[in-house]
N, C-alpha and C positions, 0 to 999 in steps of 0.2 A: 676847644674852651672847657674852661671847668665847669662848675655843677654850681660853681658857687649865683647869685643869681647878678647877671648884669644887664645892665644900658643898651642901648646900642647906640653909637654916638652920630649926631649928623653934621653932612655937613652941602654945599656949593654950587665947587670946583674940583677940577680933576687933580686939580693939582694935590687938592685934602686926602687926596686916597693915588697920587701917582706920586708918592714919593718914591726914590730908589728904593727899591727891594731887587734882589741879588741871588745868586749859587753864590760861595763862597766854601772853597775847602772846611771842613770842621778841624781840621789839624792845625789851619793857618792862624785861628782863633786861639789858638792853647797854647802855653807858655813852650819851649821848648822842653822840659824836662816833664812835659807829658807824652804818653804814645799811644796812642788809640789800637786798642783791641783792634781784630781781624770783625766786619763789621759791613752790613749792605748799605749801612746808614752814616755815611760820610762828608755828606753836602746839607749844609745846613743855609735854610733859606732866610735872609738877614735882611729887612728891612732897616735905612738910614732915614731916621726919621728930624722931623724940620728942626722939633731941638737939638739935636745932636746929638743924641740919645739910638744905639742898635737895640732892634728887637726879634732877635731869633724865633721866629714863627714854627719850624719844624726840625727835623734833620728826615732826608730825605736819601734814598735809592742813588743810583747813578736811570735808573728810565725814570723817573723824575722830570717831566718839565713842567718850571714855569708859564703863567700865561702875562705877557706886561701887560702893565695897565697901561703903557703909550701903548702899546700896539692895538690895544681897545680904544684908544682914545682914536690913532690916525686912520683908524679902520669909519668911527663911526663920520668923522673928517669928511672922509671922503665923500659918501651918504648922505651928508648931513648938515649945511651949513646955521642954519636959522632953528637953532635947538636952544634946553636950558638943563641941567642935569642935579638931581639928587640923590644925593646916596643915604645909605646908614652900613656904620662900620661897626667891628665891634673890638676888643682890647685883643681877642681871641683866634684874628686873623683872620674874618669870613665874612663878605658886605654886598652888598646888593647899591646899582649904577640905574636911575632912573633917567633914561635921555627921553627927555620932555616936551615932543612936536606942539607944533601951531593950530594944528587941527582938532577941533572941538566935534563935542557931542554934547547935544542938553538933556538934563534929565531933570524930571521933573521943574525948580526951578532954576537946575543950579543948570552951568559946563564945565565938563570935566574934560580934562587931554591926552590925546593918544600919546599912550608910552610904552617906549620898549623898556625891558626890566632886564636888567644883566647881575647874575647872580656868579660869586666866585669866594674861593679862598686862597688865604699862602697856606694854610696849613697842608691840603691836600686831602682834608676830612671830607669838606662836599666840593661833588664836581661841578665845575663852570657849568654852567648853567643858562638857556635862551628864553624868555617868557615873549617866544612871537618866530619862533623858526616854525618849519615847517610841519605841517596836521598833518592826519590822516582822512585825505580831503578828493572826489574826485579833479580836483583841482591842481595842479602838485605845486604850483605859485602862493597859495593863500597862506596863510601869517594868522596868530593868534593876535587881537587886539588885545592891548593893557591898556588902561589909563588911569591919570594922576588926577588927583582933586584939591585942588590948594586950602582951600578950606583948614583940611589937617595935614595937606602934606601926604596924603595917602597914596601909595601906589598901588591901585589895584588890575589885577590877574586878569586875563582873559579867558578864567575857569570854562566857560561856556560854548566855547569858538572853535570844537574838538567836532560838534553837531552839524550839520546842517543845517534846523532851521532852531529857532528858541523853540519852536513846539516838540521837536526831536527831544529835544535837551528837558522839557517840564516832562516828558515820554517817560522817559528813563528814569528820571527822579519816581515816576508816582511808582515805576515799576521797580522799588527796593534799589537804585542805584547797583546795579549790574554789575560786576569785576569787567566784564570785557565785552562793552557797550557796544561796539560793532556787531559783536553777534545780536543784540536784542533788534539793532538796524539792518542788520543785513538786506531784511524780507523786504524793506521800503525802498531803501537805495543800492539798485540789482546792478547799479553799474562801477559801485565800489569795488578795484581790482584789490581783492586782498593780500595778492604775491605782491604784488609792485609796492605793496604797504610796508610788508616783512622786509622785502631785500632794502627799501629805502631805510625803513632803523637800522640796517647794520652801518650805513654811509653818510647817511643826515639826523643822529640820532640828534633830540634837543640834548641832550647830556653826553659831555665832553669829559673825558677821564683824562688824567696827569696825567700817566703813567704811558710814555713810549709817541707823546702826540706830536703829530707833523705840524707844523707853526704855520709852513706856507699851504695845508689844504687849510689849518683850521683859520687860519687869515680868509683864504677864498669862498670859503662857506659862510663865513661870521657876516664875508661884505656879500654877501649871495640873501641871505638875511634880510640886514638891515635895510634892503634897497626892496627886498618886496615887502617887507614891512610900510618905508616910505610911503609905496602906491597903495597900499591895501584899506578902504577904505571902511566897509562893511561889517561891523561888530554883531556875530548872536548874543557877547553878553553886554553888550550895551542893550540891546531890545531885553532882553531880561531885566535889568536895571530898573526899565520905565514900569514893567513890571509889577518889578519889588515895591516903587512909590505909590502906587494903586494901595498897596494893604496897609489899613494902619494897624496899631497897634491902645489898643483903648486903652488897656488898663496897665498898672506895676506885675502883675502876677503876669499879664501876657508877656511882656519885656520880659522876666524870667526865667520863662518858660523854655524862651526863645535862645536867652543865654543858655542857660542849663547844656538848652540841645543842640547847641551848637560845639561844645565840645571844650570852649575855653579851660583853662587851669580856675581854677578859685579865685585869686589872686587877681589875675586878668579879667574875669566876667566882673567882678568889683569895678573892677575901670573901663570898662566896656559904658556896663550902665553907668558912668558919672559921666562918660564923655557922651554918651546920649541925651543927657537931660541937660549937659550946656550946649548942643545944639539946637536940642529944641528951642533955648529964649536966641540964640544965635543968632538964627534962618527962622523965629518965630511962626513955627511951625510945630504940629501934632508928630511925632512918633511915629514911622511908621517903615517898612520891611531896610529900603534901602538905608537909613541913618543908621538901623541895627547892626547891617550885615559894616558899613561905614565906622561906627563904633567899635567891633570884634576887630577889625583889621587894625585901626588905631591901637589899641589897648595891644594887639597881637605885635606892632612895628616902635611901640613907645615905653609898655609896661618892660620892669622889669623880670627877669625870666631865664632860666638854665637853660632856654632852645635856643640851639644855634639859630641864623638867618634861615638854612634851608628848611627846619625844624618849624620857624614858625613861616613858613608860605606852605607846605603841610596842611598844618593848621587853618591857616586863611584858604583852602580850597574847602576844606571836610567844614567849615562855618560858613560857608558863598553856599553850599551844597546843601545844607540842614537847611541855612533860612528860607532861599529859593524856594523850596520845599515847600514851604509854607504860602507859595502864593500860584501855585494849584488852583 
């Protein structure tokens, strides 16, 4: 993606992002008079757009593995029949797909819906990432549970689901968000097998590199993740949301302070405040931490920014943790 400020486009069907994307020899795209110098990047990743144009998203080596969107669609359809999708994608070739399920959770006076988030890019710059893959837990089949908020089409990540309880999550926040949170928890959670976790990280990693990826193994793993996601009911993150609802933001100074601490770029911070005020009117309620986090999420995924989708999710995680810390 360029460094220019970019809006993410929205779509609500597989076809919107499942236009044919193919690997083509770069030499085949050039006039016969052009001869390529020796290089390891001679395969073009080409998108054949609905309007008839062709976009070259990247030049890759023979080791690059393209993950077709049709493969993602086929896997989702094998494990779920009743779902909707909402996508965000950029002209730079990176995107995220919300797989929205009918299961819901009540947060305050709202209902949010269980949602699996898939991130990927055609350029290879952002690795394939599954929000909802197997996590560091005593239960090997446990997955993170994200949610979708319809009022502003927010895809909310299950950031706190890596913890055993929401109390453990808030303890982690109170301890300054240590990088290796398992070290902070291991005395209380003695039955966590650290060696098993390290071993699984190599096999069932959340992030799939595009280099020399075995698509059959990938498809099998993705299918297992989605099956586990469909049956997973509990969410630590959902419990955190309900704690956030209880903490009001009575003054403009409080709102501004929390937004600044959330770490959003200045323009996105302004958009978040504007969104918060709109939701106060729409929902006929006063500001609280839950609305504040949603406003930050809305700004990150709807505002103009040079951030890639992957970087927006990282910023969202930071915002969530910093805002949730106010609920301790």
